[in-house]
MIPANU-231171 format. One record per residue (C-alpha): residue in one letter; x, y, z. Coordinates in pm, 1 decimal, decimal comma. Example, Ala and Ser with C-alpha at 12.3 -4.5 7.8 and 13.67 -1.06 7.14 Angstrom:
// MIPANU-231171
<atom r="a" xx="1230,0" yy="-450,0" zz="780,0"/>
<atom r="s" xx="1367,0" yy="-106,0" zz="714,0"/>
// end
This chain:
// MIPANU-231171
<atom r="x" xx="2422,4" yy="5751,0" zz="-20831,9"/>
<atom r="x" xx="2592,2" yy="6089,6" zz="-20832,1"/>
<atom r="x" xx="2701,1" yy="6225,7" zz="-20489,3"/>
<atom r="x" xx="2678,7" yy="6585,1" zz="-20356,1"/>
<atom r="x" xx="2781,3" yy="6741,9" zz="-20014,8"/>
<atom r="x" xx="2428,2" yy="6845,0" zz="-19931,1"/>
<atom r="x" xx="2081,5" yy="6959,1" zz="-20054,8"/>
<atom r="x" xx="2212,3" yy="7313,1" zz="-20134,8"/>
<atom r="x" xx="2482,9" yy="7165,9" zz="-20353,9"/>
<atom r="x" xx="2217,5" yy="6968,0" zz="-20551,3"/>
<atom r="x" xx="2017,5" yy="7290,2" zz="-20608,0"/>
<atom r="x" xx="2326,0" yy="7493,1" zz="-20718,9"/>
<atom r="x" xx="2425,5" yy="7218,4" zz="-20953,2"/>
<atom r="x" xx="2091,3" yy="7111,2" zz="-21102,6"/>
<atom r="x" xx="1822,2" yy="7383,9" zz="-21009,3"/>
<atom r="x" xx="1576,9" yy="7094,6" zz="-21052,7"/>
<atom r="x" xx="1222,3" yy="7167,3" zz="-21183,4"/>
<atom r="x" xx="1102,2" yy="6833,9" zz="-21058,5"/>
<atom r="x" xx="1113,7" yy="6717,4" zz="-20694,5"/>
<atom r="x" xx="1431,0" yy="6520,8" zz="-20613,3"/>
<atom r="x" xx="1502,1" yy="6238,7" zz="-20348,9"/>
<atom r="x" xx="1820,4" yy="6263,8" zz="-20159,4"/>
<atom r="x" xx="1965,4" yy="5951,5" zz="-20007,2"/>
<atom r="x" xx="2210,8" yy="5913,5" zz="-19718,8"/>
<atom r="x" xx="2358,9" yy="5556,9" zz="-19729,3"/>
<atom r="x" xx="2576,3" yy="5637,6" zz="-19409,7"/>
<atom r="x" xx="2263,9" yy="5713,6" zz="-19207,1"/>
<atom r="x" xx="2093,9" yy="5394,7" zz="-19295,2"/>
<atom r="x" xx="2400,6" yy="5189,9" zz="-19232,9"/>
<atom r="x" xx="2450,8" yy="5360,1" zz="-18895,4"/>
<atom r="x" xx="2089,8" yy="5278,0" zz="-18794,5"/>
<atom r="x" xx="2137,5" yy="4920,1" zz="-18909,3"/>
<atom r="x" xx="2451,0" yy="4874,9" zz="-18699,9"/>
<atom r="x" xx="2285,1" yy="5024,4" zz="-18402,9"/>
<atom r="x" xx="1997,6" yy="4764,2" zz="-18419,2"/>
<atom r="x" xx="2226,5" yy="4470,9" zz="-18515,8"/>
<atom r="x" xx="2459,6" yy="4542,6" zz="-18225,6"/>
<atom r="x" xx="2220,2" yy="4667,8" zz="-17941,7"/>
<atom r="x" xx="1871,3" yy="4509,1" zz="-18005,8"/>
<atom r="x" xx="1871,4" yy="4212,6" zz="-17763,2"/>
<atom r="x" xx="1753,3" yy="3967,1" zz="-18027,3"/>
<atom r="x" xx="1718,9" yy="3958,4" zz="-18402,6"/>
<atom r="x" xx="1631,2" yy="4286,9" zz="-18592,7"/>
<atom r="x" xx="1431,2" yy="4212,4" zz="-18903,9"/>
<atom r="x" xx="1378,2" yy="4496,4" zz="-19154,4"/>
<atom r="x" xx="1022,2" yy="4561,4" zz="-19248,2"/>
<atom r="x" xx="1057,9" yy="4591,8" zz="-19619,1"/>
<atom r="x" xx="733,3" yy="4779,6" zz="-19668,9"/>
<atom r="x" xx="880,0" yy="5083,6" zz="-19520,4"/>
<atom r="x" xx="1116,8" yy="5143,5" zz="-19805,2"/>
<atom r="x" xx="1163,7" yy="4861,3" zz="-20051,7"/>
<atom r="x" xx="1464,4" yy="5025,5" zz="-20240,0"/>
<atom r="x" xx="1714,8" yy="4753,3" zz="-20345,7"/>
<atom r="x" xx="1996,9" yy="4993,4" zz="-20278,5"/>
<atom r="x" xx="1880,5" yy="5041,6" zz="-19921,6"/>
<atom r="x" xx="1829,8" yy="4673,7" zz="-19870,9"/>
<atom r="x" xx="2185,4" yy="4608,3" zz="-19975,6"/>
<atom r="x" xx="2309,6" yy="4883,6" zz="-19733,8"/>
<atom r="x" xx="2119,2" yy="4716,9" zz="-19438,2"/>
<atom r="x" xx="2254,5" yy="4371,0" zz="-19519,2"/>
<atom r="x" xx="2615,0" yy="4502,0" zz="-19538,6"/>
<atom r="x" xx="2557,7" yy="4668,2" zz="-19190,6"/>
<atom r="x" xx="2430,8" yy="4350,9" zz="-19028,1"/>
<atom r="x" xx="2071,5" yy="4305,8" zz="-19088,7"/>
<atom r="x" xx="2012,8" yy="3951,7" zz="-19214,1"/>
<atom r="x" xx="1634,6" yy="3887,5" zz="-19164,4"/>
<atom r="x" xx="1366,8" yy="4065,6" zz="-19373,5"/>
<atom r="x" xx="988,6" yy="4107,5" zz="-19307,8"/>
<atom r="x" xx="815,8" yy="4067,1" zz="-19639,7"/>
<atom r="x" xx="438,0" yy="4136,4" zz="-19682,0"/>
<atom r="x" xx="378,3" yy="4022,2" zz="-20043,3"/>
<atom r="x" xx="510,7" yy="3772,2" zz="-20296,4"/>
<atom r="x" xx="638,5" yy="4076,5" zz="-20483,1"/>
<atom r="x" xx="848,2" yy="4158,9" zz="-20188,2"/>
<atom r="x" xx="957,2" yy="3807,2" zz="-20149,6"/>
<atom r="x" xx="1078,6" yy="3794,1" zz="-20503,3"/>
<atom r="x" xx="1255,3" yy="4130,9" zz="-20494,5"/>
<atom r="x" xx="1451,9" yy="4073,5" zz="-20175,7"/>
<atom r="x" xx="1542,7" yy="3717,4" zz="-20274,5"/>
<atom r="x" xx="1679,8" yy="3843,0" zz="-20590,6"/>
<atom r="x" xx="1876,7" yy="4116,9" zz="-20419,7"/>
<atom r="x" xx="1987,7" yy="3912,6" zz="-20122,0"/>
<atom r="x" xx="2001,9" yy="3534,1" zz="-20202,4"/>
<atom r="x" xx="2115,4" yy="3442,8" zz="-19851,7"/>
<atom r="x" xx="1883,3" yy="3652,4" zz="-19643,7"/>
<atom r="x" xx="1618,0" yy="3498,0" zz="-19418,9"/>
<atom r="x" xx="1274,7" yy="3606,4" zz="-19546,2"/>
<atom r="x" xx="977,3" yy="3603,1" zz="-19308,1"/>
<atom r="x" xx="622,4" yy="3627,7" zz="-19469,5"/>
<atom r="x" xx="462,7" yy="3840,4" zz="-19192,5"/>
<atom r="x" xx="146,7" yy="3943,5" zz="-19353,8"/>
<atom r="x" xx="-140,6" yy="3754,4" zz="-19166,9"/>
<atom r="x" xx="-345,2" yy="3707,0" zz="-19490,4"/>
<atom r="x" xx="-196,4" yy="3554,5" zz="-19793,3"/>
<atom r="x" xx="-298,2" yy="3379,8" zz="-20108,1"/>
<atom r="x" xx="-228,0" yy="3009,0" zz="-20137,3"/>
<atom r="x" xx="-13,2" yy="3067,0" zz="-20448,2"/>
<atom r="x" xx="189,4" yy="3327,9" zz="-20271,5"/>
<atom r="x" xx="258,2" yy="3086,6" zz="-19977,6"/>
<atom r="x" xx="344,1" yy="2804,6" zz="-20217,9"/>
<atom r="x" xx="580,7" yy="3009,5" zz="-20422,8"/>
<atom r="x" xx="739,6" yy="3151,5" zz="-20115,4"/>
<atom r="x" xx="795,9" yy="2810,5" zz="-19959,9"/>
<atom r="x" xx="891,8" yy="2601,3" zz="-20270,1"/>
<atom r="x" xx="1076,9" yy="2856,2" zz="-20486,6"/>
<atom r="x" xx="1218,2" yy="3114,2" zz="-20249,0"/>
<atom r="x" xx="1293,3" yy="2903,6" zz="-19947,1"/>
<atom r="x" xx="1065,2" yy="3091,0" zz="-19703,8"/>
<atom r="x" xx="986,8" yy="2895,2" zz="-19391,1"/>
<atom r="x" xx="836,9" yy="3161,5" zz="-19158,6"/>
<atom r="x" xx="483,7" yy="3276,9" zz="-19186,9"/>
<atom r="x" xx="237,9" yy="3462,4" zz="-18964,8"/>
<atom r="x" xx="-127,5" yy="3403,4" zz="-18910,5"/>
<atom r="x" xx="-426,4" yy="3518,4" zz="-18699,6"/>
<atom r="x" xx="-700,4" yy="3260,1" zz="-18783,9"/>
<atom r="x" xx="-749,0" yy="2881,1" zz="-18805,8"/>
<atom r="x" xx="-842,2" yy="2941,9" zz="-19175,6"/>
<atom r="x" xx="-497,6" yy="3088,8" zz="-19251,3"/>
<atom r="x" xx="-329,6" yy="2815,1" zz="-19068,8"/>
<atom r="x" xx="-512,5" yy="2561,3" zz="-19280,3"/>
<atom r="x" xx="-409,6" yy="2758,9" zz="-19595,8"/>
<atom r="x" xx="-45,0" yy="2755,5" zz="-19493,1"/>
<atom r="x" xx="-41,1" yy="2379,0" zz="-19416,8"/>
<atom r="x" xx="-213,2" yy="2298,2" zz="-19747,9"/>
<atom r="x" xx="6,2" yy="2526,0" zz="-19960,9"/>
<atom r="x" xx="328,6" yy="2385,7" zz="-19802,3"/>
<atom r="x" xx="234,6" yy="2016,9" zz="-19844,9"/>
<atom r="x" xx="440,6" yy="1862,9" zz="-20127,9"/>
<atom r="x" xx="310,3" yy="1657,5" zz="-20426,9"/>
<atom r="x" xx="362,2" yy="1344,0" zz="-20245,0"/>
<atom r="x" xx="113,2" yy="1459,8" zz="-19979,4"/>
<atom r="x" xx="377,1" yy="1512,8" zz="-19708,4"/>
<atom r="x" xx="316,2" yy="1814,7" zz="-19483,3"/>
<atom r="x" xx="610,5" yy="2053,1" zz="-19432,5"/>
<atom r="x" xx="811,1" yy="1967,8" zz="-19110,8"/>
<atom r="x" xx="1028,2" yy="2285,7" zz="-19102,5"/>
<atom r="x" xx="771,3" yy="2567,6" zz="-19059,4"/>
<atom r="x" xx="819,7" yy="2855,3" zz="-18821,1"/>
<atom r="x" xx="457,6" yy="2979,7" zz="-18766,5"/>
<atom r="x" xx="381,9" yy="3302,1" zz="-18561,3"/>
<atom r="x" xx="37,4" yy="3377,4" zz="-18433,1"/>
<atom r="x" xx="-42,5" yy="3742,0" zz="-18442,2"/>
<atom r="x" xx="-191,7" yy="3870,2" zz="-18134,3"/>
<atom r="x" xx="-404,4" yy="4192,9" zz="-18121,9"/>
<atom r="x" xx="-254,0" yy="4453,0" zz="-17886,4"/>
<atom r="x" xx="-318,9" yy="4814,4" zz="-17807,5"/>
<atom r="x" xx="-188,5" yy="5101,7" zz="-18018,0"/>
<atom r="x" xx="-278,4" yy="5367,9" zz="-17758,4"/>
<atom r="x" xx="87,2" yy="5480,4" zz="-17718,4"/>
<atom r="x" xx="153,6" yy="5506,9" zz="-18096,3"/>
<atom r="x" xx="89,0" yy="5788,6" zz="-18334,6"/>
<atom r="x" xx="-67,1" yy="5557,2" zz="-18598,0"/>
<atom r="x" xx="-284,4" yy="5263,2" zz="-18486,4"/>
<atom r="x" xx="-237,1" yy="4918,8" zz="-18619,0"/>
<atom r="x" xx="-485,5" yy="4753,5" zz="-18375,1"/>
<atom r="x" xx="-797,2" yy="4716,2" zz="-18602,4"/>
<atom r="x" xx="-699,9" yy="4507,3" zz="-18910,8"/>
<atom r="x" xx="-503,2" yy="4211,9" zz="-18783,2"/>
<atom r="x" xx="-449,3" yy="3999,6" zz="-18476,3"/>
<atom r="x" xx="-642,2" yy="3739,1" zz="-18275,8"/>
<atom r="x" xx="-803,9" yy="3866,3" zz="-17960,9"/>
<atom r="x" xx="-647,4" yy="3736,4" zz="-17634,8"/>
<atom r="x" xx="-972,8" yy="3564,6" zz="-17549,4"/>
<atom r="x" xx="-948,7" yy="3352,5" zz="-17877,6"/>
<atom r="x" xx="-578,4" yy="3304,1" zz="-17873,9"/>
<atom r="x" xx="-539,5" yy="2972,7" zz="-17679,2"/>
<atom r="x" xx="-710,6" yy="2740,1" zz="-17930,9"/>
<atom r="x" xx="-528,6" yy="2898,5" zz="-18225,4"/>
<atom r="x" xx="-188,1" yy="2861,2" zz="-18049,4"/>
<atom r="x" xx="-253,8" yy="2501,0" zz="-17964,0"/>
<atom r="x" xx="-355,3" yy="2405,9" zz="-18313,2"/>
<atom r="x" xx="-64,8" yy="2590,8" zz="-18460,1"/>
<atom r="x" xx="169,6" yy="2412,0" zz="-18231,8"/>
<atom r="x" xx="67,2" yy="2093,3" zz="-18407,3"/>
<atom r="x" xx="186,4" yy="2195,1" zz="-18744,9"/>
<atom r="x" xx="516,2" yy="2370,7" zz="-18691,0"/>
<atom r="x" xx="873,2" yy="2307,2" zz="-18597,6"/>
<atom r="x" xx="891,5" yy="2647,8" zz="-18405,9"/>
<atom r="x" xx="583,0" yy="2828,5" zz="-18267,5"/>
<atom r="x" xx="594,3" yy="3203,9" zz="-18224,7"/>
<atom r="x" xx="382,8" yy="3500,3" zz="-18109,4"/>
<atom r="x" xx="403,9" yy="3828,0" zz="-18284,8"/>
<atom r="x" xx="228,2" yy="4160,7" zz="-18239,3"/>
<atom r="x" xx="254,1" yy="4513,0" zz="-18358,6"/>
<atom r="x" xx="202,6" yy="4811,7" zz="-18123,6"/>
<atom r="x" xx="130,8" yy="5060,2" zz="-18404,8"/>
<atom r="x" xx="366,6" yy="5306,5" zz="-18587,6"/>
<atom r="x" xx="579,2" yy="5558,6" zz="-18405,8"/>
<atom r="x" xx="539,0" yy="5416,5" zz="-18042,7"/>
<atom r="x" xx="637,9" yy="5720,7" zz="-17816,9"/>
<atom r="x" xx="709,9" yy="5516,5" zz="-17500,3"/>
<atom r="x" xx="868,8" yy="5180,7" zz="-17421,8"/>
<atom r="x" xx="556,5" yy="5109,7" zz="-17217,2"/>
<atom r="x" xx="373,2" yy="5020,3" zz="-17543,9"/>
<atom r="x" xx="593,1" yy="4700,5" zz="-17558,5"/>
<atom r="x" xx="559,3" yy="4629,7" zz="-17184,1"/>
<atom r="x" xx="172,1" yy="4626,8" zz="-17219,5"/>
<atom r="x" xx="198,7" yy="4398,3" zz="-17522,1"/>
<atom r="x" xx="433,2" yy="4147,7" zz="-17367,4"/>
<atom r="x" xx="208,6" yy="4119,0" zz="-17064,8"/>
<atom r="x" xx="-62,9" yy="4023,4" zz="-17308,1"/>
<atom r="x" xx="168,5" yy="3768,2" zz="-17469,0"/>
<atom r="x" xx="232,0" yy="3623,4" zz="-17112,0"/>
<atom r="x" xx="-143,8" yy="3587,4" zz="-17054,6"/>
<atom r="x" xx="-178,4" yy="3411,4" zz="-17405,6"/>
<atom r="x" xx="99,7" yy="3162,0" zz="-17328,8"/>
<atom r="x" xx="-43,1" yy="3089,7" zz="-16971,9"/>
<atom r="x" xx="-382,1" yy="3017,8" zz="-17109,3"/>
<atom r="x" xx="-274,2" yy="2806,2" zz="-17403,9"/>
<atom r="x" xx="-8,1" yy="2622,1" zz="-17204,8"/>
<atom r="x" xx="206,9" yy="2571,7" zz="-17508,5"/>
<atom r="x" xx="590,5" yy="2593,0" zz="-17561,0"/>
<atom r="x" xx="681,8" yy="2917,3" zz="-17742,7"/>
<atom r="x" xx="1005,4" yy="2927,9" zz="-17937,9"/>
<atom r="x" xx="990,2" yy="3286,5" zz="-18088,1"/>
<atom r="x" xx="849,1" yy="3624,4" zz="-17961,1"/>
<atom r="x" xx="835,7" yy="3891,2" zz="-18223,8"/>
<atom r="x" xx="769,0" yy="4236,1" zz="-18088,3"/>
<atom r="x" xx="699,4" yy="4368,7" zz="-18428,0"/>
<atom r="x" xx="753,1" yy="4724,1" zz="-18539,8"/>
<atom r="x" xx="668,7" yy="5072,6" zz="-18399,0"/>
<atom r="x" xx="1026,8" yy="5177,9" zz="-18310,9"/>
<atom r="x" xx="1017,2" yy="5548,3" zz="-18353,5"/>
<atom r="x" xx="1220,4" yy="5817,8" zz="-18521,3"/>
<atom r="x" xx="1242,9" yy="6194,3" zz="-18452,2"/>
<atom r="x" xx="999,5" yy="6450,9" zz="-18607,7"/>
<atom r="x" xx="890,6" yy="6801,5" zz="-18508,9"/>
<atom r="x" xx="689,6" yy="6766,0" zz="-18184,8"/>
<atom r="x" xx="777,8" yy="6388,5" zz="-18178,1"/>
<atom r="x" xx="1088,8" yy="6336,5" zz="-17974,9"/>
<atom r="x" xx="1088,5" yy="5982,7" zz="-17836,2"/>
<atom r="x" xx="1306,5" yy="5842,2" zz="-17553,5"/>
<atom r="x" xx="1638,9" yy="5692,0" zz="-17644,8"/>
<atom r="x" xx="1620,8" yy="5372,5" zz="-17835,3"/>
<atom r="x" xx="1819,5" yy="5196,6" zz="-17566,1"/>
<atom r="x" xx="1529,2" yy="5247,5" zz="-17320,8"/>
<atom r="x" xx="1296,6" yy="5046,7" zz="-17568,2"/>
<atom r="x" xx="1554,3" yy="4772,3" zz="-17585,7"/>
<atom r="x" xx="1608,6" yy="4750,3" zz="-17217,3"/>
<atom r="x" xx="1233,3" yy="4720,5" zz="-17131,6"/>
<atom r="x" xx="1176,4" yy="4476,5" zz="-17412,8"/>
<atom r="x" xx="1463,6" yy="4248,3" zz="-17297,7"/>
<atom r="x" xx="1344,7" yy="4271,8" zz="-16941,3"/>
<atom r="x" xx="996,1" yy="4158,4" zz="-16999,0"/>
<atom r="x" xx="1085,3" yy="3902,2" zz="-17263,1"/>
<atom r="x" xx="1318,2" yy="3736,3" zz="-17023,0"/>
<atom r="x" xx="1038,2" yy="3702,1" zz="-16769,8"/>
<atom r="x" xx="800,9" yy="3522,1" zz="-17008,0"/>
<atom r="x" xx="715,7" yy="3151,2" zz="-16955,4"/>
<atom r="x" xx="894,5" yy="3037,9" zz="-17275,3"/>
<atom r="x" xx="1142,6" yy="2786,4" zz="-17404,1"/>
<atom r="x" xx="1489,9" yy="2849,1" zz="-17254,8"/>
<atom r="x" xx="1624,2" yy="2878,2" zz="-17605,3"/>
<atom r="x" xx="1339,7" yy="3104,3" zz="-17727,9"/>
<atom r="x" xx="1438,5" yy="3373,0" zz="-17968,9"/>
<atom r="x" xx="1346,3" yy="3748,9" zz="-17959,2"/>
<atom r="x" xx="1274,9" yy="3927,0" zz="-18282,0"/>
<atom r="x" xx="1180,3" yy="4277,5" zz="-18375,2"/>
<atom r="x" xx="1058,5" yy="4430,7" zz="-18704,8"/>
<atom r="x" xx="1195,7" yy="4782,1" zz="-18727,9"/>
<atom r="x" xx="1098,0" yy="4960,4" zz="-19055,9"/>
<atom r="x" xx="1074,3" yy="5337,4" zz="-18983,5"/>
<atom r="x" xx="1360,0" yy="5334,6" zz="-18734,8"/>
<atom r="x" xx="1595,9" yy="5184,3" zz="-18996,2"/>
<atom r="x" xx="1516,4" yy="5396,9" zz="-19288,6"/>
<atom r="x" xx="1352,7" yy="5727,2" zz="-19183,7"/>
<atom r="x" xx="1696,5" yy="5893,2" zz="-19173,2"/>
<atom r="x" xx="1794,7" yy="5750,8" zz="-19511,0"/>
<atom r="x" xx="1602,7" yy="6004,6" zz="-19734,3"/>
<atom r="x" xx="1487,5" yy="6365,9" zz="-19777,1"/>
<atom r="x" xx="1314,7" yy="6548,0" zz="-20061,0"/>
<atom r="x" xx="1394,8" yy="6873,5" zz="-20246,4"/>
<atom r="x" xx="1079,6" yy="7055,7" zz="-20364,4"/>
<atom r="x" xx="1038,0" yy="7380,6" zz="-20556,2"/>
<atom r="x" xx="793,1" yy="7648,1" zz="-20462,8"/>
<atom r="x" xx="584,2" yy="7715,1" zz="-20776,6"/>
<atom r="x" xx="346,8" yy="7972,3" zz="-20619,4"/>
<atom r="x" xx="264,8" yy="8142,0" zz="-20296,8"/>
<atom r="x" xx="-81,0" yy="8233,5" zz="-20185,5"/>
<atom r="x" xx="-56,1" yy="8399,5" zz="-19837,9"/>
<atom r="x" xx="70,6" yy="8126,7" zz="-19614,3"/>
<atom r="x" xx="4,1" yy="7850,0" zz="-19862,6"/>
<atom r="x" xx="291,6" yy="7723,6" zz="-20069,7"/>
<atom r="x" xx="228,0" yy="7536,6" zz="-20401,0"/>
<atom r="x" xx="509,8" yy="7275,4" zz="-20431,4"/>
<atom r="x" xx="590,3" yy="7021,8" zz="-20685,6"/>
<atom r="x" xx="531,6" yy="6703,7" zz="-20472,4"/>
<atom r="x" xx="256,6" yy="6612,4" zz="-20242,5"/>
<atom r="x" xx="-12,7" yy="6377,4" zz="-20131,9"/>
<atom r="x" xx="20,0" yy="6155,5" zz="-20446,3"/>
<atom r="x" xx="398,1" yy="6153,0" zz="-20416,6"/>
<atom r="x" xx="649,1" yy="6126,2" zz="-20138,7"/>
<atom r="x" xx="434,3" yy="6337,7" zz="-19897,9"/>
<atom r="x" xx="140,9" yy="6097,1" zz="-19865,8"/>
<atom r="x" xx="172,3" yy="6096,8" zz="-19478,7"/>
<atom r="x" xx="193,5" yy="6474,0" zz="-19458,7"/>
<atom r="x" xx="-142,8" yy="6485,8" zz="-19643,7"/>
<atom r="x" xx="-341,8" yy="6194,8" zz="-19520,1"/>
<atom r="x" xx="-232,1" yy="6164,4" zz="-19145,3"/>
<atom r="x" xx="-109,7" yy="6524,0" zz="-19096,0"/>
<atom r="x" xx="250,8" yy="6403,8" zz="-19040,7"/>
<atom r="x" xx="470,0" yy="6707,2" zz="-18967,6"/>
<atom r="x" xx="811,0" yy="6651,1" zz="-19141,9"/>
<atom r="x" xx="1112,5" yy="6885,8" zz="-19078,6"/>
<atom r="x" xx="1170,1" yy="7144,4" zz="-19344,5"/>
<atom r="x" xx="1450,4" yy="7390,3" zz="-19424,1"/>
<atom r="x" xx="1472,1" yy="7657,4" zz="-19697,7"/>
<atom r="x" xx="1767,0" yy="7622,8" zz="-19925,2"/>
<atom r="x" xx="1807,8" yy="7983,4" zz="-20027,9"/>
<atom r="x" xx="2091,1" yy="8176,3" zz="-19857,8"/>
<atom r="x" xx="1916,0" yy="8515,4" zz="-19881,0"/>
<atom r="x" xx="1587,4" yy="8448,2" zz="-19704,3"/>
<atom r="x" xx="1513,8" yy="8640,1" zz="-19389,9"/>
<atom r="x" xx="1406,3" yy="8535,4" zz="-19043,1"/>
<atom r="x" xx="1186,9" yy="8505,3" zz="-18853,4"/>
<atom r="x" xx="996,7" yy="8199,4" zz="-18949,5"/>
<atom r="x" xx="622,7" yy="8172,9" zz="-19031,6"/>
<atom r="x" xx="384,1" yy="7880,7" zz="-19039,8"/>
<atom r="x" xx="291,7" yy="7754,4" zz="-19393,0"/>
<atom r="x" xx="78,8" yy="7485,6" zz="-19541,6"/>
<atom r="x" xx="153,1" yy="7317,0" zz="-19876,7"/>
<atom r="x" xx="-47,4" yy="7232,9" zz="-20185,7"/>
<atom r="x" xx="95,9" yy="6965,0" zz="-20414,6"/>
<atom r="x" xx="116,8" yy="6971,1" zz="-20786,2"/>
<atom r="x" xx="-193,6" yy="6762,6" zz="-20892,7"/>
<atom r="x" xx="-526,8" yy="6898,0" zz="-20980,5"/>
<atom r="x" xx="-684,0" yy="6747,7" zz="-20664,8"/>
<atom r="x" xx="-793,7" yy="6961,6" zz="-20370,3"/>
<atom r="x" xx="-705,9" yy="6667,8" zz="-20145,9"/>
<atom r="x" xx="-331,8" yy="6731,8" zz="-20248,1"/>
<atom r="x" xx="-303,0" yy="6946,8" zz="-19933,0"/>
<atom r="x" xx="-68,0" yy="6935,5" zz="-19632,2"/>
<atom r="x" xx="-170,8" yy="7155,1" zz="-19344,3"/>
<atom r="x" xx="152,7" yy="7128,0" zz="-19145,1"/>
<atom r="x" xx="225,8" yy="7384,4" zz="-19012,5"/>
<atom r="x" xx="569,6" yy="7392,5" zz="-19178,9"/>
<atom r="x" xx="800,9" yy="7652,0" zz="-19044,4"/>
<atom r="x" xx="992,0" yy="7843,9" zz="-19297,6"/>
<atom r="x" xx="1133,6" yy="8193,5" zz="-19341,2"/>
<atom r="x" xx="840,5" yy="8436,5" zz="-19379,7"/>
<atom r="x" xx="970,4" yy="8585,9" zz="-19706,3"/>
<atom r="x" xx="993,4" yy="8259,7" zz="-19903,6"/>
<atom r="x" xx="864,5" yy="8291,6" zz="-20257,2"/>
<atom r="x" xx="802,7" yy="8113,9" zz="-20582,1"/>
<atom r="x" xx="1121,0" yy="7978,9" zz="-20721,6"/>
<atom r="x" xx="1270,6" yy="7902,9" zz="-20387,1"/>
<atom r="x" xx="1369,3" yy="7546,6" zz="-20287,3"/>
<atom r="x" xx="1275,9" yy="7354,0" zz="-19973,4"/>
<atom r="x" xx="1440,3" yy="7038,9" zz="-19832,2"/>
<atom r="x" xx="1185,0" yy="6815,9" zz="-19647,9"/>
<atom r="x" xx="1361,8" yy="6577,2" zz="-19411,8"/>
<atom r="x" xx="1306,5" yy="6224,2" zz="-19261,8"/>
<atom r="x" xx="1125,1" yy="6086,4" zz="-19564,5"/>
<atom r="x" xx="1314,9" yy="5752,1" zz="-19588,1"/>
<atom r="x" xx="1019,0" yy="5567,8" zz="-19428,3"/>
<atom r="x" xx="703,3" yy="5540,9" zz="-19649,7"/>
<atom r="x" xx="794,7" yy="5849,4" zz="-19858,7"/>
<atom r="x" xx="944,6" yy="5699,8" zz="-20176,4"/>
<atom r="x" xx="752,6" yy="5374,1" zz="-20109,9"/>
<atom r="x" xx="408,3" yy="5535,3" zz="-20141,7"/>
<atom r="x" xx="464,9" yy="5748,6" zz="-20446,5"/>
<atom r="x" xx="213,1" yy="5736,1" zz="-20734,5"/>
<atom r="x" xx="251,9" yy="5898,2" zz="-21081,0"/>
<atom r="x" xx="-94,5" yy="6063,1" zz="-21052,6"/>
<atom r="x" xx="-119,7" yy="6353,9" zz="-21298,9"/>
<atom r="x" xx="231,7" yy="6265,8" zz="-21409,7"/>
<atom r="x" xx="402,9" yy="6419,1" zz="-21097,0"/>
<atom r="x" xx="640,4" yy="6255,9" zz="-20855,4"/>
<atom r="x" xx="1015,4" yy="6254,1" zz="-20782,2"/>
<atom r="x" xx="1190,0" yy="6021,7" zz="-21022,3"/>
<atom r="x" xx="1559,0" yy="6118,9" zz="-20980,8"/>
<atom r="x" xx="1758,2" yy="6041,3" zz="-20671,9"/>
<atom r="x" xx="2108,9" yy="6153,5" zz="-20553,6"/>
<atom r="x" xx="2336,0" yy="6068,1" zz="-20279,5"/>
<atom r="x" xx="2427,7" yy="6339,3" zz="-20029,6"/>
<atom r="x" xx="2684,0" yy="6326,1" zz="-19759,7"/>
<atom r="x" xx="2560,6" yy="6545,6" zz="-19484,2"/>
<atom r="x" xx="2369,3" yy="6444,0" zz="-19182,7"/>
<atom r="x" xx="1991,3" yy="6394,7" zz="-19167,0"/>
<atom r="x" xx="1793,0" yy="6673,2" zz="-19009,3"/>
<atom r="x" xx="1731,2" yy="6457,8" zz="-18693,6"/>
<atom r="x" xx="1893,8" yy="6133,2" zz="-18578,1"/>
<atom r="x" xx="1846,7" yy="5883,8" zz="-18285,9"/>
<atom r="x" xx="2190,8" yy="5723,3" zz="-18364,0"/>
<atom r="x" xx="2468,3" yy="5975,8" zz="-18388,8"/>
<atom r="x" xx="2503,3" yy="6039,2" zz="-18009,4"/>
<atom r="x" xx="2410,6" yy="6404,2" zz="-17989,0"/>
<atom r="x" xx="2070,7" yy="6365,7" zz="-17812,3"/>
<atom r="x" xx="2023,5" yy="6370,6" zz="-17430,5"/>
<atom r="x" xx="1966,8" yy="6021,1" zz="-17303,1"/>
<atom r="x" xx="1648,8" yy="5998,5" zz="-17082,4"/>
<atom r="x" xx="1665,9" yy="5783,6" zz="-16768,9"/>
<atom r="x" xx="1671,8" yy="5414,7" zz="-16862,9"/>
<atom r="x" xx="1409,9" yy="5338,8" zz="-16589,7"/>
<atom r="x" xx="1143,8" yy="5555,5" zz="-16731,7"/>
<atom r="x" xx="894,3" yy="5265,7" zz="-16756,1"/>
<atom r="x" xx="736,2" yy="5112,7" zz="-16444,0"/>
<atom r="x" xx="701,9" yy="4737,3" zz="-16465,3"/>
<atom r="x" xx="353,6" yy="4588,7" zz="-16454,1"/>
<atom r="x" xx="483,8" yy="4307,5" zz="-16232,1"/>
// end
């Protein structure tokens, strides 16, 4: 993949008519080293955030050895790229054939579940032809927790309610070598208190079930920086998670896991788009809701933007975007702050798109970024390069 100093250099060299993805391997490696060295347990990359094989190799080389896979396609892909990685099938609802292939073909031993039906499915699918049940399973029961402190909720679809958790934990304990509890506080958790609340729910579940728990997986939700979303330092999240994990009634050798997705890959990529038309403060650009900007359209996510022309004037104005397809839903309201004299033919870089940007692209109407290039400059925002003020590390009050 060809390398350029920055987005402006790409525009000068190529003047691309189609949207272009820019990748920053150094930013992804830095984030991975940060989690590998500072998270007080095992950091497991959530592959769904960005399943790029190139990115997965970068994370592996920087110390990430565990991978949260949510489908048999992800299992196959990561196993091919990383033969020695530990794969954990963390989708709570799986087909029997996917479980069977993951276990017998790809060496997956870790599965999540949130119902007795899914437990029975896992036990049956991992039983060998001689009728012998698997004796080496790590089974994690997903507990439903609040998403109130996160920008995107993940509280509705998966997870057993606390009131129903004890029988499921007790039955799961009978079929596994290691029992775990996992949860997900939602995407882009803006305070460490989200994990404190969730871990208190884990405490209650363990006390009610009276089982030995070997793994506590705090899931994802670790945030990145975006306009108007400036979270506390990541060390604050780690400190609170470690403190409340240590206080749980669990096995003395219990493991702490986390599933960062966005936090490991958001800074990896950005996008160059071209303005095809201006109508007032609406800019028609060549990527959008059906491309790398799905979140900007469907959940009103505000990504950072910068104009790439040297002759544009200040001050800035607020703009919205239309994508290139024929669909009125291909609209991103922003507001995106750009020089007020931006016009058709100008180029814009849209930052922090490494998480869920490239992963959610379609080819609707034949549009979407297909070319990628490496750039050497810094991402627009970063939690890991040491230039942000560090909030007080005691900014969360314990529930105890």
